[in-house]
N, C-alpha and C positions, 0 to 999 in steps of 0.2 A: 763462491758456488754451493759449499755446505748449508750458509745461513740463506741461500737465495732458497733453496731443496726444502730446507727446513718450514719457512713460512709459507712455502706454497703448498707443500703436505699440509700445514695447520689449514690454511685453506680451502682445503678442496672436504678434508675432513671436520670442519666448520658446516661448511656446506651442506656436506653428506647427512653429519645428526639433524641441520637444519631440514632441511627436505624432508627427511622419513620422518621427524615431530608432525609435519604439516600435512601425510600422507595420512598419520595415524587420527590425526584430529579430523580430516574430511571423510576419513573410514568411518568416525567414530558419530560424523550426521549423516554421513550417504547411506548408509546401512538401515537403518529405521525406513528412511523410501524407499528401497529397491526391497526392502520386505514387504511394504505395501503394492507395488509394483507388480510384486511376483504373484504377490496371495490376490489381489486384482481379475489377472488372469486365470484361475484354478477358478476348479467347482467345490460346491462345498463337500461333496460326499470326498475330493481328493485332500479336500484341506481336512475332513475328521482322520483319514483311513493315513493322511503322511504327516511329515516335519515342519516345522514353522517358518526354515531358513532351507527353501527346497524349491528349485525350479521345477514350474509345472509340467507335468506329464503331456500334456494334450492344451494348450492353449485357444481360450476360449474368451467370447466378448459377450455374455450373457449376462454377465454382472455390472459390465457399463453398460449395457444396452437397460437394464432393471434402474440404472442409479439415474438415466440423464430420463428416459420415457415415463410415462405414468405406467402400470401395470398390475393388475389383479391380484390381490394374494388371498386364498382364502374365498369367502364371500363377499370382500371388499375389495375396491379399487386405491390404490396408492398414487400418490403423484411423488417422479422424478424430480430433480433437480432443475430441467429445463425452464418450465414459472418461475423459480427464483433467480435463477441464474441470470435471464431475459432483465428481471425486474432489478435486479445490481446492476447490471450495464443501465440501464434507465437510468438508476440513482448517479451511477460513479461521476458517468459524463459529464451533466451540466453541475456536480457538487465541487469536481475537479477544478472544472473551466472557472467557474467565478470566482469560489477561495482563491485560485492565482492571478485572475485578473485583480481583484479586491486587494491580493498582499503585495502585490505589483504599484499598483496607483497609492498605497498607501508607504509602501514605503520609501517611494519617488517622493512624494510628498513630507515624510518627514525626515529626506536626507538632504534635499534640494530647497523647499518652500517650506523652511521652519515658519511658524506659528505660534503666538504668546499662548503656554501652556502644551506643546507640544509635545515637550519630554515629558509630562505629565500625563498626554495622552497616552505615550507608546510603552510607560509604564504602566499604564492601568491595562493596554491590552495584555503585553507580557505576562501580566497577571493571569489569563487566559490557558495560559502553556502549561501553566503549574495547577491546576481545577481537575481534579478524577472527577470521571465521566458520572459519576453516580451523583455528584453536587447538582448537575446542576437540570439530573432529569426531573423534578417535579417544577420547578418553573419554564422547563422549554414543553414542559406537556403543556400550565396550563397558557402557551402563550400560541401553540398549533391547535389549541381550544380556540382561541380565539379569532385565530386568522381562518379556522374552519378545514387547517390543516390535518387533524388526526387521522391518524390510519391510510398516508396515502403518500404514495413516492417523493411527493412534493416534498413534505413535512419532513421526510428524510433528508431531502437536497437540503433543506433550510438549517436544519439540524446539522449537519457535518462542513456547510459555510458556514456559520457563527463560531464552531469550533475551533474548524481551519482555519479561520484568520488570523487568530495569534500568531500560527506559526509559521505561515506564509508572510508576515507581516514581517516576522524578525528575520525570516531569511533572505528574502528583499530588500532590507532595510539593513544589515548587516552587507550584504556585496553592494551595494549603492553606494555605502561610505568611503567606499576604497576606492570607487570609481575618479576622475581627474576631473575634482573643481571648475577647472578652466572651461571645458567645453561648455557646460554650463552658464558659466560667466559669459562666452564669447556669441552664443546660440541667444542669450538676452540680448545684446549689444546688437545682434543683426536686424532685434526684432522676432523672432518666435515666440510664441505664447507656450503656456503652459501645454497646452494638448501634441504640437508641434515638436516639442523638445520631447514629448514623453515618445513619441510614436516615429518620428524621425532619430532622437540619439539614442534615449536610454535604451524601450526595447531592443533593437539591434543590438545592443551590447549585452544583455539579458541572456541568451542563450543558455550559457553552464547552470545560472541560477536557477532558470525557468526547468530544464530539468530534473533538478535535483527536487526541486515545489511540485512539480507533475508526478515522479518517481513516490514521491515517499504521503503525497497524498490519496495515490492512487492505493498507495499498502494499506493505510490509514484505514479508506472506507472500504476499502474490497472487503478486509480482512476484518470489521465493527462486528459484534453481535448483539452487547446490549442496546445502542441503538437502536438495532433492528427487532431485537424482540420486546423493545417496551412502547415503540411510536409505529408500527405497522401493524395493519394486519393481515389476514390469508392470502389476501389480494396480493399487498406491496410487500411481502417480504422478502428479503435477501436471500441470497446462495446459505451465507451462513445457519441464518434460522432456519434455512429447508434441509443442508447436511443433519441438520439438531434433529430435525421431525423426522427423517430419516431413521437416522443410528436409534433414535429413543422409539421408536415406532413399536407396538407391540402386535407384533403376528405369531410371535409361540416361537419363535426362534430364532436365529439371531445369525445375522447373514453376512460373512464378516469380509468374504469379495465385493460384495454392493456396496458394503460400507467404505471399505479401501478404495474400491470407485472412486465415489461420491465424494472422499477426502482430496483423491487427486483434481477432479474435477473444480472442486472450489478452490482449490490452491492454483492451480495451472494457472491463469491470468497474471500473476504476482512473479511465479517462477517463468514465466516467459518475459515475463517486463525484466526481471535482476539480468536474466541471460544475456537479452537482447541492447538494454541500454545499462548493466551493471558500470561499468568504467566511464561510461559519460556521467552517473551518479557522482562517481570518486570525483571524477577529475572538479568537476562543478562544485565539490565539499571545497575543493581547494585553492578555485578560480580565485576569489578575492582576501585568500589570506596574507599577499603580499600588497602593499598598496604603492600604485603605479608601475 
Protein backbone atom coordinates (compact mmCIF):
# COMPACT_ATOMS: atom_id res chain seq x y z
CA UNK A 1 0.00 0.00 0.00
CA UNK A 2 2.82 2.37 0.85
CA UNK A 3 4.48 1.72 -2.51
CA UNK A 4 1.18 2.30 -4.36
CA UNK A 5 0.59 5.55 -2.48
CA UNK A 6 4.10 6.71 -3.21
CA UNK A 7 3.71 5.85 -6.89
CA UNK A 8 0.37 7.67 -7.10
CA UNK A 9 1.89 10.68 -5.34
CA UNK A 10 4.74 10.71 -7.87
CA UNK A 11 2.27 10.55 -10.79
CA UNK A 12 0.21 13.43 -9.40
CA UNK A 13 3.34 15.49 -8.76
CA UNK A 14 4.63 14.80 -12.25
CA UNK A 15 1.34 15.85 -13.82
CA UNK A 16 1.20 18.99 -11.71
CA UNK A 17 4.70 19.97 -12.81
CA UNK A 18 3.87 19.22 -16.45
CA UNK A 19 0.65 21.25 -16.36
CA UNK A 20 2.47 24.08 -14.62
CA UNK A 21 5.11 24.20 -17.36
CA UNK A 22 2.43 24.09 -20.07
CA UNK A 23 0.51 26.95 -18.43
CA UNK A 24 3.68 29.07 -18.25
CA UNK A 25 4.52 28.38 -21.91
CA UNK A 26 0.92 29.14 -22.98
CA UNK A 27 0.93 32.39 -21.01
CA UNK A 28 4.25 33.36 -22.58
CA UNK A 29 2.71 33.15 -26.05
CA UNK A 30 -0.76 34.47 -25.16
CA UNK A 31 0.24 37.59 -23.22
CA UNK A 32 1.38 39.50 -26.35
CA UNK A 33 -1.92 38.62 -28.04
CA UNK A 34 -3.83 39.79 -24.96
CA UNK A 35 -1.92 43.09 -24.99
CA UNK A 36 -2.74 43.54 -28.68
CA UNK A 37 -6.44 42.95 -28.07
CA UNK A 38 -6.59 45.33 -25.09
CA UNK A 39 -4.66 48.02 -26.97
CA UNK A 40 -6.99 47.78 -29.97
CA UNK A 41 -9.99 48.68 -27.77
CA UNK A 42 -8.33 51.73 -26.19
CA UNK A 43 -8.15 55.30 -27.43
CA UNK A 44 -4.81 56.96 -28.12
CA UNK A 45 -5.32 59.40 -25.23
CA UNK A 46 -5.78 56.50 -22.86
CA UNK A 47 -2.73 54.70 -24.27
CA UNK A 48 -0.54 57.79 -23.78
CA UNK A 49 -1.71 58.33 -20.20
CA UNK A 50 -1.99 54.68 -19.10
CA UNK A 51 0.18 51.59 -18.72
CA UNK A 52 1.04 49.02 -21.39
CA UNK A 53 -0.75 46.15 -19.63
CA UNK A 54 -4.02 47.67 -18.55
CA UNK A 55 -7.67 46.96 -19.21
CA UNK A 56 -9.42 49.65 -21.28
CA UNK A 57 -11.29 52.14 -19.12
CA UNK A 58 -13.87 52.52 -21.89
CA UNK A 59 -14.10 50.11 -24.79
CA UNK A 60 -14.15 51.75 -28.21
CA UNK A 61 -14.27 50.28 -31.72
CA UNK A 62 -12.84 53.38 -33.40
CA UNK A 63 -9.47 51.72 -33.98
CA UNK A 64 -11.13 48.71 -35.61
CA UNK A 65 -13.20 51.03 -37.81
CA UNK A 66 -10.09 52.92 -38.91
CA UNK A 67 -8.13 49.72 -39.54
CA UNK A 68 -10.90 48.21 -41.69
CA UNK A 69 -12.39 51.18 -43.55
CA UNK A 70 -11.06 54.08 -45.56
CA UNK A 71 -10.65 57.09 -43.27
CA UNK A 72 -9.52 60.67 -43.73
CA UNK A 73 -6.37 61.60 -41.82
CA UNK A 74 -5.43 65.23 -42.12
CA UNK A 75 -5.72 66.28 -45.73
CA UNK A 76 -5.61 62.81 -47.28
CA UNK A 77 -7.59 59.59 -47.39
CA UNK A 78 -6.01 56.40 -46.11
CA UNK A 79 -7.19 52.98 -47.19
CA UNK A 80 -8.17 50.48 -44.55
CA UNK A 81 -7.55 46.75 -44.79
CA UNK A 82 -10.86 45.88 -46.43
CA UNK A 83 -9.70 45.95 -50.11
CA UNK A 84 -6.48 44.13 -49.23
CA UNK A 85 -8.44 41.54 -47.23
CA UNK A 86 -10.69 40.90 -50.22
CA UNK A 87 -7.63 40.55 -52.47
CA UNK A 88 -6.22 37.91 -50.13
CA UNK A 89 -9.46 35.95 -50.24
CA UNK A 90 -9.48 36.11 -54.05
CA UNK A 91 -5.89 34.87 -54.04
CA UNK A 92 -6.02 32.21 -51.34
CA UNK A 93 -9.10 30.24 -52.41
CA UNK A 94 -8.01 29.35 -55.98
CA UNK A 95 -4.34 28.97 -55.01
CA UNK A 96 -5.16 26.48 -52.24
CA UNK A 97 -7.64 24.58 -54.40
CA UNK A 98 -5.37 24.27 -57.45
CA UNK A 99 -2.21 23.38 -55.52
CA UNK A 100 -4.12 20.78 -53.46
CA UNK A 101 -5.64 19.14 -56.55
CA UNK A 102 -2.28 19.05 -58.34
CA UNK A 103 -0.58 17.63 -55.25
CA UNK A 104 -3.22 14.91 -54.93
CA UNK A 105 -2.84 13.93 -58.59
CA UNK A 106 0.96 13.95 -58.40
CA UNK A 107 0.95 11.89 -55.22
CA UNK A 108 -1.52 9.43 -56.75
CA UNK A 109 0.55 8.96 -59.90
CA UNK A 110 3.87 8.70 -58.06
CA UNK A 111 2.43 6.10 -55.67
CA UNK A 112 0.33 3.81 -57.91
CA UNK A 113 1.07 4.63 -61.57
CA UNK A 114 4.83 4.84 -61.58
CA UNK A 115 6.55 5.45 -64.89
CA UNK A 116 10.12 5.50 -66.11
CA UNK A 117 11.91 8.33 -64.33
CA UNK A 118 9.14 8.81 -61.73
CA UNK A 119 11.60 8.70 -58.85
CA UNK A 120 13.76 11.33 -60.54
CA UNK A 121 10.67 13.45 -61.13
CA UNK A 122 9.72 13.18 -57.44
CA UNK A 123 13.27 14.09 -56.39
CA UNK A 124 13.15 17.15 -58.63
CA UNK A 125 9.84 18.19 -57.07
CA UNK A 126 11.32 17.77 -53.61
CA UNK A 127 14.02 20.31 -54.46
CA UNK A 128 11.26 22.90 -54.59
CA UNK A 129 10.63 22.40 -50.87
CA UNK A 130 14.15 23.61 -50.10
CA UNK A 131 14.25 26.62 -52.40
CA UNK A 132 13.99 29.93 -50.51
CA UNK A 133 11.45 32.47 -51.71
CA UNK A 134 14.21 34.83 -52.82
CA UNK A 135 15.66 32.27 -55.25
CA UNK A 136 12.63 32.34 -57.55
CA UNK A 137 11.85 36.06 -57.55
CA UNK A 138 13.69 36.88 -60.79
CA UNK A 139 12.65 33.86 -62.89
CA UNK A 140 9.07 34.11 -61.63
CA UNK A 141 8.88 37.81 -62.46
CA UNK A 142 10.10 37.02 -66.00
CA UNK A 143 7.50 34.27 -66.34
CA UNK A 144 4.68 36.52 -65.16
CA UNK A 145 5.84 39.18 -67.62
CA UNK A 146 5.76 36.70 -70.53
CA UNK A 147 2.27 35.57 -69.51
CA UNK A 148 1.01 39.13 -69.02
CA UNK A 149 0.12 38.48 -65.37
CA UNK A 150 2.41 41.03 -63.72
CA UNK A 151 0.76 42.95 -60.90
CA UNK A 152 -2.42 40.84 -60.91
CA UNK A 153 -4.13 38.51 -58.48
CA UNK A 154 -3.94 35.76 -61.11
CA UNK A 155 -0.16 36.18 -61.13
CA UNK A 156 -0.04 35.77 -57.35
CA UNK A 157 -2.22 32.66 -57.61
CA UNK A 158 0.13 31.15 -60.18
CA UNK A 159 3.17 31.99 -58.05
CA UNK A 160 1.77 30.31 -54.95
CA UNK A 161 0.63 27.27 -56.93
CA UNK A 162 4.07 26.82 -58.50
CA UNK A 163 5.85 27.22 -55.17
CA UNK A 164 3.35 25.15 -53.17
CA UNK A 165 2.91 22.13 -55.44
CA UNK A 166 6.18 20.61 -54.18
CA UNK A 167 4.87 20.56 -50.62
CA UNK A 168 1.42 19.28 -51.54
CA UNK A 169 2.91 16.50 -53.68
CA UNK A 170 5.15 15.46 -50.79
CA UNK A 171 2.21 15.35 -48.36
CA UNK A 172 -0.04 13.27 -50.63
CA UNK A 173 2.67 10.94 -51.87
CA UNK A 174 3.81 10.08 -48.33
CA UNK A 175 0.19 9.43 -47.38
CA UNK A 176 -0.71 7.34 -50.43
CA UNK A 177 2.28 5.00 -50.21
CA UNK A 178 0.82 3.75 -46.91
CA UNK A 179 -2.55 2.86 -48.46
CA UNK A 180 -3.09 -0.83 -49.30
CA UNK A 181 -1.93 -1.45 -52.86
CA UNK A 182 -4.40 -4.33 -53.12
CA UNK A 183 -7.23 -1.81 -53.45
CA UNK A 184 -5.75 -0.41 -56.63
CA UNK A 185 -4.91 -3.84 -58.04
CA UNK A 186 -8.45 -5.09 -57.39
CA UNK A 187 -9.94 -1.99 -58.99
CA UNK A 188 -7.77 -2.44 -62.09
CA UNK A 189 -8.85 -6.09 -62.35
CA UNK A 190 -12.48 -4.94 -62.23
CA UNK A 191 -11.82 -2.64 -65.17
CA UNK A 192 -11.55 0.69 -63.32
CA UNK A 193 -9.40 3.26 -65.06
CA UNK A 194 -7.13 6.04 -63.87
CA UNK A 195 -9.79 8.64 -63.09
CA UNK A 196 -12.37 6.21 -61.65
CA UNK A 197 -9.82 4.84 -59.18
CA UNK A 198 -8.81 8.36 -58.22
CA UNK A 199 -12.31 9.72 -57.64
CA UNK A 200 -14.03 6.57 -56.34
CA UNK A 201 -11.28 5.06 -54.17
CA UNK A 202 -8.36 7.41 -53.52
CA UNK A 203 -10.14 10.69 -52.80
CA UNK A 204 -12.65 9.21 -50.29
CA UNK A 205 -9.65 7.87 -48.34
CA UNK A 206 -7.79 11.20 -48.50
CA UNK A 207 -9.77 13.27 -45.98
CA UNK A 208 -7.03 13.43 -43.30
CA UNK A 209 -4.27 14.55 -45.67
CA UNK A 210 -6.63 16.91 -47.50
CA UNK A 211 -7.23 18.75 -44.22
CA UNK A 212 -3.49 18.94 -43.54
CA UNK A 213 -2.71 20.23 -47.01
CA UNK A 214 -5.49 22.82 -47.06
CA UNK A 215 -4.52 24.20 -43.64
CA UNK A 216 -0.82 24.26 -44.55
CA UNK A 217 -1.36 25.99 -47.87
CA UNK A 218 -3.91 28.43 -46.49
CA UNK A 219 -1.55 29.48 -43.71
CA UNK A 220 1.49 29.82 -45.98
CA UNK A 221 -0.32 31.79 -48.67
CA UNK A 222 -2.32 34.05 -46.36
CA UNK A 223 0.73 35.01 -44.29
CA UNK A 224 3.05 35.53 -47.26
CA UNK A 225 4.50 39.01 -47.61
CA UNK A 226 7.43 38.70 -50.02
CA UNK A 227 5.51 37.44 -53.06
CA UNK A 228 2.70 39.88 -52.31
CA UNK A 229 4.94 42.92 -52.22
CA UNK A 230 7.05 41.91 -55.25
CA UNK A 231 4.45 40.55 -57.70
CA UNK A 232 1.48 42.86 -57.04
CA UNK A 233 0.47 46.44 -57.71
CA UNK A 234 -1.68 48.69 -55.48
CA UNK A 235 -4.91 47.17 -56.82
CA UNK A 236 -3.92 43.55 -56.12
CA UNK A 237 -1.87 43.73 -52.92
CA UNK A 238 -2.79 41.16 -50.22
CA UNK A 239 -3.63 41.95 -46.60
CA UNK A 240 -0.06 41.47 -45.35
CA UNK A 241 1.16 44.22 -47.68
CA UNK A 242 -1.82 46.39 -46.72
CA UNK A 243 -0.98 45.99 -43.04
CA UNK A 244 2.62 46.99 -43.71
CA UNK A 245 1.44 50.06 -45.63
CA UNK A 246 -0.88 51.04 -42.81
CA UNK A 247 1.70 50.62 -40.05
CA UNK A 248 4.36 52.54 -41.99
CA UNK A 249 2.10 55.31 -43.24
CA UNK A 250 3.41 58.83 -42.69
CA UNK A 251 0.50 60.35 -40.76
CA UNK A 252 2.55 62.29 -38.23
CA UNK A 253 1.82 60.03 -35.24
CA UNK A 254 1.93 56.35 -34.41
CA UNK A 255 -1.55 54.92 -33.88
CA UNK A 256 -0.84 51.89 -31.73
CA UNK A 257 -4.51 50.99 -31.32
CA UNK A 258 -5.15 51.03 -35.07
CA UNK A 259 -1.98 49.03 -35.76
CA UNK A 260 -2.97 46.39 -33.21
CA UNK A 261 -6.51 46.15 -34.58
CA UNK A 262 -5.12 45.80 -38.11
CA UNK A 263 -2.71 43.06 -37.04
CA UNK A 264 -5.55 41.10 -35.43
CA UNK A 265 -7.75 41.50 -38.52
CA UNK A 266 -4.92 40.25 -40.75
CA UNK A 267 -4.22 37.26 -38.50
CA UNK A 268 -7.86 36.38 -37.72
CA UNK A 269 -8.47 33.91 -40.61
CA UNK A 270 -5.43 31.76 -39.78
CA UNK A 271 -6.28 31.87 -36.07
CA UNK A 272 -9.83 30.70 -36.80
CA UNK A 273 -8.57 27.92 -39.09
CA UNK A 274 -6.32 26.48 -36.39
CA UNK A 275 -8.88 26.93 -33.60
CA UNK A 276 -11.65 25.23 -35.59
CA UNK A 277 -9.59 22.60 -37.43
CA UNK A 278 -6.39 22.25 -35.40
CA UNK A 279 -7.27 18.80 -34.04
CA UNK A 280 -7.93 17.53 -37.57
CA UNK A 281 -4.55 18.89 -38.62
CA UNK A 282 -2.79 16.81 -35.94
CA UNK A 283 -4.83 13.72 -36.83
CA UNK A 284 -4.02 14.12 -40.48
CA UNK A 285 -0.30 14.37 -39.82
CA UNK A 286 -0.30 11.00 -38.07
CA UNK A 287 -2.97 9.25 -40.17
CA UNK A 288 -0.55 7.65 -42.63
CA UNK A 289 2.30 7.01 -40.24
CA UNK A 290 1.49 3.30 -39.75
CA UNK A 291 0.89 1.19 -42.83
CA UNK A 292 -2.25 -0.92 -42.75
